[in-house]
N, C-alpha and C positions, 0 to 999 in steps of 0.2 A: 504494500500500500504506500502510495506516494503522498506524504504530508507536506503541504506548503507552509512555510513560516513567513509571516508578514514581515515586510521590511522595517516597519515601525514598531515591532514588538518590544516590550520592555524587558531589559535584562535584570538579573538579580542585583547587579551593582547599581543600576538606576533606581530600582525599587528601594534599596537600602539607603541611598543618598536622599531620595525623596522622603522616606520615613524619618531619617535623622533630622533633616531640615525642618519638617513640619513639627515634630515633637519638640525640637529645640525652641522653635518660635513660641509654641504653646507654653512651654515651661517658663519662658521669659515674659509671659503675659501678653504676647502679641496674638494676632489672629492666625488662623490656618491660611488665610489668603496671603498673608505676607510670606509664609513658607512656600506657597505655590509660586509666588512671584520670584523668589530667590531660586527655587528649583528650576523654574522655566528657563532662567538665564543659564544656569550651569548645565542643564541637560539639553538645551536647544529644542525644547518643546513648548507648546503654548501653556499658559496658566490653566486654561480649561482642561487640557489633557492631563496635567498634573493633578488638578482637583478631582477629575473623574477617576484617575488611577487610585488616588488616595481613598476616596469615598467608596468605590466599588470593590477594590481588591485589598488594599493595605490596611485600612482602618479596621475592618472586621477581624483581620488576623491579629492586629495589635490588641484589640479588645479581648479576644479569646486567649491569646498567649500570655499576656501580662496580667489581665484582670485588674489592672491598676486604675483606680479612680482618677489618678493624676493624668493619665493618658486619654481618658474618655472625656475630652473637652466639652462636648455638647451635652453630655449626661451628668457631668459632675455638678455639684453645688459649689460655685466659685467662692473662694475665700475673699475677704474684704480687700486684701492687697491686689488680688487679680482684678476685681471689679474696679478698684481705684485706678489701676494702670489702664484699663480699657476706657474708663471715663476720662482720664487725663489725655489719652490719645485722641479720643473723640472731640474733646474741647479744643485741643491744639489744631486738629483738622478743621473744626468749625471756625476758629479764629483766623486761620489761613484763608479759608474759603470766603469769610466775610470781608477780610482785608482785600482780597482779589476782587470781590464783587464791588466794594466801595471804589476801588481804583477804576474799574471798568465803568461804573456809573458816573464817576467824575469825568472821565474821558468822553463818554457819550454826551453828557451835558455840555461840555466845551464844544464838541463837534456840532451839536444841535444849535447852539448859540451862533457859531460861525456860519452854519448853513442858513439860518434865518437872516443873518446880517447880509450874506451874499444875495439871497433872494430879494431882500429889500433894495439893495443897490441895483440889482438888475431891473426891478420894477421902476425905480427912480430913473434909471437910464432910458428905459422904454418910454416912460412918460415924457422925459425930456426930449427924446427923438420925435415922439408923436406931436409935440407942440410946435415943431419947426415947420 
């Protein structure tokens, strides 16, 4: 029987690297997504591929093998320091996003003012030409 192996099959080395990165990020109080992002760069795969591999293949094995509440990120009851880390990250992200929004809003208002001024000048010019 001739069995075809996919070109993009995951190797055990890739699985181990993905597992180590995701678990390390979780232990540091980061999200799984940050582990997927880092793994995607190192493995040359998309974040979605890393997330799918983790959730479909690796995470169930980690849960059965270790049985550790620490590694069961979504099922564990987070301790207060973990919640505080997530809240701090969320607030920092919110502050950065608000600052960017404020800068974009200011730039928009300046452009809008300049546009309205140009439109008025054009109207004045057309009025001036029409009077001749």
